[in-house]
BABA-159995 format. One record per residue (C-alpha): residue number from 1; residue in one letter; z, y, x negated. Coordinates in pm, 1 decimal, always signed. Example, Ala and Ser with C-alpha at 12.3 -4.5 7.8 and 13.67 -1.06 7.14 Angstrom:
BEGIN
+-----+---+----------+----------+----------+
|   k | r |       zz |       yy |       xx |
+-----+---+----------+----------+----------+
|   1 | A |   +780.0 |   -450.0 |  -1230.0 |
|   2 | S |   +714.0 |   -106.0 |  -1367.0 |
+-----+---+----------+----------+----------+
END
This chain:
BEGIN
+-----+---+----------+----------+----------+
|   k | r |       zz |       yy |       xx |
+-----+---+----------+----------+----------+
|   1 | M |  +5839.6 | -13817.9 | -14611.4 |
|   2 | L |  +5887.7 | -13980.5 | -14273.7 |
|   3 | L |  +6213.3 | -14110.2 | -14126.7 |
|   4 | A |  +6162.6 | -14396.8 | -13880.1 |
|   5 | L |  +6444.1 | -14515.9 | -13653.2 |
|   6 | D |  +6428.6 | -14839.5 | -13454.1 |
|   7 | V |  +6720.5 | -14861.7 | -13211.6 |
|   8 | S |  +6807.2 | -15193.5 | -13047.4 |
|   9 | N |  +7117.6 | -15293.7 | -12854.6 |
|  10 | A |  +7287.0 | -15450.7 | -13155.0 |
|  11 | A |  +7146.9 | -15271.6 | -13457.8 |
|  12 | T |  +6958.5 | -14961.9 | -13568.4 |
|  13 | A |  +6702.3 | -15005.9 | -13844.3 |
|  14 | I |  +6614.3 | -14696.4 | -14045.7 |
|  15 | G |  +6316.6 | -14665.9 | -14276.9 |
|  16 | L |  +6216.3 | -14386.8 | -14512.3 |
|  17 | F |  +5842.0 | -14376.2 | -14577.8 |
|  18 | D |  +5653.8 | -14203.1 | -14855.1 |
|  19 | G |  +5301.9 | -14220.8 | -14716.3 |
|  20 | E |  +5242.5 | -14585.4 | -14621.2 |
|  21 | A |  +5506.0 | -14716.1 | -14863.5 |
|  22 | L |  +5856.5 | -14797.5 | -14742.2 |
|  23 | H |  +6074.9 | -14610.4 | -14990.5 |
|  24 | A |  +6412.4 | -14729.0 | -14855.4 |
|  25 | S |  +6554.7 | -14902.8 | -14550.7 |
|  26 | W |  +6894.8 | -14953.6 | -14393.6 |
|  27 | R |  +7045.1 | -15147.4 | -14103.6 |
|  28 | L |  +7337.1 | -15006.5 | -13904.0 |
|  29 | T |  +7533.9 | -15122.4 | -13603.5 |
|  30 | S |  +7419.1 | -14945.2 | -13285.5 |
|  31 | D |  +7737.2 | -14766.3 | -13184.8 |
|  32 | L |  +7746.6 | -14564.5 | -12862.4 |
|  33 | Q |  +8085.5 | -14423.3 | -12962.4 |
|  34 | R |  +7945.5 | -14234.1 | -13262.8 |
|  35 | T |  +7870.2 | -13867.0 | -13206.3 |
|  36 | S |  +7558.2 | -13682.2 | -13316.5 |
|  37 | D |  +7764.8 | -13527.9 | -13596.6 |
|  38 | E |  +7873.2 | -13870.9 | -13719.8 |
|  39 | Y |  +7516.3 | -14000.6 | -13716.4 |
|  40 | G |  +7390.8 | -13680.9 | -13878.1 |
|  41 | L |  +7636.8 | -13710.2 | -14164.1 |
|  42 | L |  +7552.3 | -14078.0 | -14198.1 |
|  43 | L |  +7179.2 | -14001.9 | -14223.3 |
|  44 | C |  +7248.2 | -13739.2 | -14488.7 |
|  45 | S |  +7462.0 | -13986.8 | -14683.2 |
|  46 | L |  +7185.4 | -14248.4 | -14673.3 |
|  47 | L |  +6929.8 | -13997.8 | -14801.2 |
|  48 | D |  +7167.9 | -13899.9 | -15082.8 |
|  49 | R |  +7205.2 | -14266.4 | -15181.1 |
|  50 | A |  +6827.6 | -14297.9 | -15189.3 |
|  51 | G |  +6804.9 | -13991.2 | -15413.5 |
|  52 | V |  +6605.1 | -13798.2 | -15154.7 |
|  53 | Q |  +6664.2 | -13433.4 | -15063.7 |
|  54 | R |  +6685.3 | -13359.6 | -14692.3 |
|  55 | S |  +6412.7 | -13099.2 | -14734.6 |
|  56 | A |  +6176.2 | -13376.2 | -14850.5 |
|  57 | V |  +6185.9 | -13540.2 | -14505.1 |
|  58 | H |  +5928.6 | -13354.9 | -14297.4 |
|  59 | H |  +5885.1 | -13588.1 | -13999.6 |
|  60 | A |  +6076.8 | -13840.5 | -13790.1 |
|  61 | V |  +5986.2 | -14099.9 | -13528.9 |
|  62 | L |  +6224.6 | -14280.5 | -13294.8 |
|  63 | G |  +6171.7 | -14601.1 | -13100.0 |
|  64 | S |  +6466.2 | -14701.2 | -12886.9 |
|  65 | V |  +6572.7 | -14935.6 | -12607.6 |
|  66 | V |  +6912.1 | -14762.0 | -12578.3 |
|  67 | P |  +6856.6 | -14427.1 | -12398.6 |
|  68 | R |  +7206.9 | -14289.4 | -12459.7 |
|  69 | L |  +7177.8 | -14351.6 | -12831.0 |
|  70 | S |  +6832.1 | -14194.3 | -12836.2 |
|  71 | V |  +6979.7 | -13864.0 | -12721.6 |
|  72 | T |  +7250.1 | -13881.7 | -12988.8 |
|  73 | L |  +7005.6 | -13957.9 | -13271.1 |
|  74 | V |  +6756.8 | -13689.7 | -13165.5 |
|  75 | E |  +7037.5 | -13433.3 | -13175.0 |
|  76 | A |  +7156.1 | -13565.1 | -13514.0 |
|  77 | C |  +6806.1 | -13524.0 | -13659.9 |
|  78 | R |  +6772.9 | -13173.5 | -13521.5 |
|  79 | R |  +7111.0 | -13051.2 | -13641.2 |
|  80 | Y |  +7127.1 | -13215.8 | -13981.9 |
|  81 | L |  +6763.6 | -13260.5 | -14087.4 |
|  82 | G |  +6597.8 | -12977.6 | -13897.2 |
|  83 | L |  +6355.1 | -13225.9 | -13735.6 |
|  84 | S |  +6260.3 | -13309.4 | -13378.9 |
|  85 | P |  +6163.4 | -13678.2 | -13382.7 |
|  86 | L |  +5861.1 | -13810.6 | -13201.0 |
|  87 | V |  +6021.0 | -14033.2 | -12935.6 |
|  88 | V |  +5796.5 | -14329.5 | -12851.7 |
|  89 | G |  +5747.0 | -14354.7 | -12477.4 |
|  90 | P |  +5506.6 | -14265.0 | -12195.4 |
|  91 | G |  +5250.1 | -14007.3 | -12305.1 |
|  92 | V |  +5269.5 | -14101.0 | -12674.2 |
|  93 | R |  +4948.6 | -14240.9 | -12824.5 |
|  94 | T |  +4986.3 | -14596.2 | -12953.4 |
|  95 | S |  +4629.3 | -14736.3 | -12930.7 |
|  96 | V |  +4784.3 | -15043.8 | -12764.2 |
|  97 | R |  +4673.8 | -15115.3 | -12409.0 |
|  98 | I |  +4963.1 | -15276.5 | -12221.9 |
|  99 | L |  +4811.8 | -15528.4 | -11981.3 |
| 100 | T |  +5126.2 | -15626.3 | -11791.5 |
| 101 | D |  +5236.2 | -15578.7 | -11431.2 |
| 102 | Q |  +5498.5 | -15319.7 | -11529.4 |
| 103 | P |  +5388.2 | -15146.8 | -11853.1 |
| 104 | R |  +5692.7 | -14917.3 | -11855.9 |
| 105 | E |  +5916.9 | -15223.2 | -11898.3 |
| 106 | V |  +5774.0 | -15292.8 | -12244.9 |
| 107 | G |  +6010.4 | -15149.6 | -12508.4 |
| 108 | A |  +5900.2 | -14915.9 | -12784.4 |
| 109 | D |  +5990.9 | -15176.1 | -13046.1 |
| 110 | R |  +5753.1 | -15431.2 | -12899.0 |
| 111 | V |  +5467.6 | -15182.2 | -12875.1 |
| 112 | A |  +5528.7 | -15089.5 | -13239.5 |
| 113 | N |  +5534.0 | -15458.4 | -13334.1 |
| 114 | A |  +5207.4 | -15520.7 | -13150.2 |
| 115 | L |  +5034.0 | -15234.0 | -13329.2 |
| 116 | A |  +5165.5 | -15330.1 | -13673.5 |
| 117 | A |  +5079.2 | -15697.5 | -13622.3 |
| 118 | F |  +4725.1 | -15621.5 | -13506.8 |
| 119 | R |  +4661.9 | -15382.4 | -13795.8 |
| 120 | R |  +4787.1 | -15642.9 | -14042.6 |
| 121 | L |  +4661.8 | -15970.9 | -13895.3 |
| 122 | G |  +4395.8 | -15880.2 | -13643.6 |
| 123 | G |  +4387.7 | -16059.9 | -13311.0 |
| 124 | P |  +4473.6 | -16270.1 | -13133.5 |
| 125 | A |  +4825.6 | -16265.2 | -13271.3 |
| 126 | I |  +5180.2 | -16352.4 | -13177.5 |
| 127 | V |  +5488.6 | -16154.6 | -13277.2 |
| 128 | L |  +5819.1 | -16341.9 | -13291.7 |
| 129 | D |  +6117.2 | -16107.1 | -13302.9 |
| 130 | F |  +6454.7 | -16268.4 | -13373.4 |
| 131 | G |  +6691.0 | -15991.4 | -13264.2 |
| 132 | T |  +6947.2 | -15954.3 | -12984.7 |
| 133 | A |  +6692.2 | -16146.6 | -12781.3 |
| 134 | T |  +6432.2 | -16381.4 | -12923.4 |
| 135 | T |  +6098.2 | -16246.9 | -12802.5 |
| 136 | L |  +5743.3 | -16373.0 | -12831.5 |
| 137 | D |  +5476.4 | -16108.2 | -12772.3 |
| 138 | A |  +5110.3 | -16200.6 | -12727.0 |
| 139 | I |  +4833.3 | -15972.4 | -12856.2 |
| 140 | S |  +4469.1 | -16022.4 | -12764.5 |
| 141 | R |  +4166.5 | -16038.2 | -12994.7 |
| 142 | E |  +4110.1 | -15669.6 | -12910.3 |
| 143 | G |  +4469.3 | -15566.5 | -12986.7 |
| 144 | D |  +4590.8 | -15545.6 | -12626.6 |
| 145 | Y |  +4950.1 | -15632.0 | -12540.2 |
| 146 | L |  +4924.0 | -15923.0 | -12297.0 |
| 147 | G |  +5284.6 | -16013.6 | -12219.2 |
| 148 | A |  +5591.5 | -16186.5 | -12352.1 |
| 149 | V |  +5840.3 | -16468.3 | -12352.4 |
| 150 | I |  +6208.6 | -16370.7 | -12376.1 |
| 151 | A |  +6496.5 | -16603.5 | -12464.1 |
| 152 | P |  +6857.8 | -16541.1 | -12573.4 |
| 153 | G |  +6885.7 | -16437.6 | -12937.2 |
| 154 | V |  +7014.6 | -16676.8 | -13201.6 |
| 155 | L |  +7334.5 | -16481.1 | -13265.1 |
| 156 | L |  +7387.9 | -16427.5 | -12892.6 |
| 157 | A |  +7366.1 | -16804.0 | -12838.3 |
| 158 | A |  +7610.6 | -16869.7 | -13120.6 |
| 159 | Q |  +7857.5 | -16616.6 | -12981.1 |
| 160 | A |  +7826.0 | -16756.0 | -12628.7 |
| 161 | L |  +7906.2 | -17107.7 | -12751.0 |
| 162 | A |  +8218.6 | -16987.4 | -12927.8 |
| 163 | R |  +8327.5 | -16768.0 | -12637.6 |
| 164 | Q |  +8258.6 | -17002.9 | -12348.2 |
| 165 | T |  +8387.1 | -17330.8 | -12492.7 |
| 166 | A |  +8737.4 | -17441.8 | -12585.3 |
| 167 | Q |  +8663.9 | -17627.1 | -12907.3 |
| 168 | L |  +8334.8 | -17498.0 | -13052.9 |
| 169 | P |  +8391.6 | -17244.5 | -13331.4 |
| 170 | G |  +8196.5 | -16934.8 | -13425.4 |
| 171 | V |  +7951.9 | -17013.9 | -13707.5 |
| 172 | D |  +7721.8 | -16835.6 | -13949.5 |
| 173 | V |  +7356.4 | -16882.9 | -13863.0 |
| 174 | V |  +7248.7 | -17069.1 | -14176.1 |
| 175 | R |  +7055.5 | -17390.4 | -14233.6 |
| 176 | P |  +7276.5 | -17701.8 | -14242.0 |
| 177 | R |  +7193.8 | -17983.3 | -14484.3 |
| 178 | Q |  +7048.4 | -18207.8 | -14216.5 |
| 179 | V |  +6968.2 | -18226.3 | -13847.2 |
| 180 | I |  +7250.1 | -18467.7 | -13761.1 |
| 181 | G |  +7565.5 | -18265.3 | -13812.7 |
| 182 | K |  +7857.8 | -18438.0 | -13982.6 |
| 183 | S |  +8099.6 | -18171.5 | -13860.5 |
| 184 | T |  +8123.5 | -17946.8 | -13555.2 |
| 185 | V |  +8015.8 | -17642.6 | -13756.6 |
| 186 | A |  +7713.7 | -17824.9 | -13898.9 |
| 187 | A |  +7622.8 | -17959.4 | -13554.6 |
| 188 | V |  +7624.2 | -17609.8 | -13402.7 |
| 189 | Q |  +7421.8 | -17473.8 | -13693.7 |
| 190 | A |  +7168.7 | -17754.5 | -13651.1 |
| 191 | G |  +7135.2 | -17675.6 | -13283.7 |
| 192 | L |  +7079.5 | -17308.0 | -13355.5 |
| 193 | V |  +6845.1 | -17327.6 | -13655.1 |
| 194 | F |  +6646.3 | -17642.1 | -13579.2 |
| 195 | G |  +6668.7 | -17588.9 | -13204.4 |
| 196 | Y |  +6520.5 | -17239.1 | -13221.6 |
| 197 | A |  +6253.9 | -17357.6 | -13466.2 |
| 198 | A |  +6151.3 | -17630.2 | -13221.4 |
| 199 | M |  +6153.8 | -17382.1 | -12932.2 |
| 200 | V |  +5928.6 | -17146.4 | -13127.0 |
| 201 | E |  +5684.8 | -17425.9 | -13209.4 |
| 202 | G |  +5661.9 | -17526.4 | -12845.2 |
| 203 | L |  +5620.9 | -17172.0 | -12715.3 |
| 204 | V |  +5356.4 | -17079.3 | -12971.6 |
| 205 | A |  +5155.6 | -17391.5 | -12884.1 |
| 206 | R |  +5179.5 | -17313.2 | -12512.6 |
| 207 | V |  +5071.4 | -16950.3 | -12563.3 |
| 208 | W |  +4765.4 | -17046.7 | -12768.8 |
| 209 | R |  +4677.3 | -17306.2 | -12505.4 |
| 210 | E |  +4710.1 | -17049.7 | -12226.8 |
| 211 | L |  +4497.0 | -16796.2 | -12415.9 |
| 212 | G |  +4233.7 | -17054.6 | -12503.9 |
| 213 | D |  +4226.7 | -16900.4 | -12849.3 |
| 214 | E |  +4434.6 | -16916.2 | -13167.3 |
| 215 | G |  +4523.6 | -16655.3 | -13424.9 |
| 216 | R |  +4811.4 | -16580.0 | -13656.7 |
| 217 | V |  +5187.3 | -16549.4 | -13606.7 |
| 218 | V |  +5418.6 | -16291.3 | -13763.5 |
| 219 | A |  +5798.4 | -16311.4 | -13745.4 |
| 220 | T |  +6044.8 | -16026.8 | -13776.4 |
| 221 | G |  +6409.2 | -15958.4 | -13695.4 |
| 222 | E |  +6743.8 | -16051.7 | -13846.5 |
| 223 | F |  +6696.5 | -16429.8 | -13836.7 |
| 224 | A |  +6320.4 | -16445.2 | -13894.7 |
| 225 | E |  +6342.9 | -16590.3 | -14244.5 |
| 226 | V |  +6592.5 | -16867.1 | -14165.3 |
| 227 | I |  +6402.5 | -16984.2 | -13854.0 |
| 228 | A |  +6052.9 | -16941.1 | -13999.6 |
| 229 | A |  +6147.3 | -17160.2 | -14296.1 |
| 230 | E |  +6191.1 | -17454.2 | -14055.5 |
| 231 | T |  +5854.6 | -17435.7 | -13884.5 |
| 232 | G |  +5491.1 | -17429.6 | -13991.6 |
| 233 | V |  +5368.6 | -17202.6 | -13710.8 |
| 234 | V |  +5470.9 | -16871.9 | -13873.3 |
| 235 | D |  +5207.8 | -16724.8 | -14105.5 |
| 236 | V |  +5390.2 | -16408.7 | -14215.6 |
| 237 | V |  +5753.1 | -16294.0 | -14220.5 |
| 238 | D |  +5791.6 | -15914.9 | -14220.4 |
| 239 | P |  +6148.3 | -15788.3 | -14170.2 |
| 240 | H |  +6020.7 | -15429.0 | -14147.8 |
| 241 | L |  +5737.1 | -15485.5 | -13900.3 |
| 242 | T |  +5881.2 | -15253.5 | -13633.7 |
| 243 | L |  +5939.2 | -14970.1 | -13880.1 |
| 244 | H |  +5577.7 | -14996.7 | -13999.2 |
| 245 | G |  +5463.8 | -14992.4 | -13637.1 |
| 246 | L |  +5662.9 | -14675.0 | -13571.8 |
| 247 | R |  +5501.9 | -14517.4 | -13878.3 |
| 248 | L |  +5157.3 | -14606.9 | -13745.4 |
| 249 | I |  +5239.0 | -14457.5 | -13404.4 |
| 250 | H |  +5359.6 | -14140.5 | -13572.3 |
| 251 | D |  +5037.0 | -14116.9 | -13770.6 |
| 252 | L |  +4828.3 | -14157.6 | -13454.7 |
| 253 | N |  +5008.4 | -13866.2 | -13291.0 |
| 254 | R |  +4966.3 | -13629.7 | -13589.0 |
| 255 | R |  +4586.9 | -13629.0 | -13556.4 |
+-----+---+----------+----------+----------+
END
């Protein structure tokens, strides 16, 4: 079995694969204060809950945009699972050509998303990732990574409104009954849900126009389902897209 770890600033997604099938998945808060022992014990506990012996996990792959946490998780895997994870970065085969001005700036999660999206949908394709940031990644007809659009994430925007204003409350990011809010909470929710849906529609249209070609759009991330439900531009919602991409990268590097 393969353990895949996708580390972002806010959350760490963990997937346990049996071949190509995702056997179990979990989502944890990315916590720089946790030690390698704490993460190691946590990983063991998750495997126990899934009914999987540690000895059944033979491989691990790690994609991370938080270097300090990468070190902690690599040590946790070594000490508690007896594994040295493949860490996605320079020198690791991905089959994705990164055609940007600064290829090293492109995070492992976005490379994994590009690979998984291209394998699933072909190209050209767009990946929408609703995480800490809301990102749009463009993939060519040949599967090349062309570039991105980055905006503040939905939750980040909600938190900023509550933190930086005197009278706007914190809200759950859920669909309100209508666009015109009849309360402050509903008005903020409308701005977040319908506003981000409209932003996505506009950005997708502009990207297709710039490429001179159209393909399919896949959405992933914590708020993918709630935003995708309000727009017709998303063809597929896959909350585990990044984990599948990490699995594919691992497979490429075993050959």
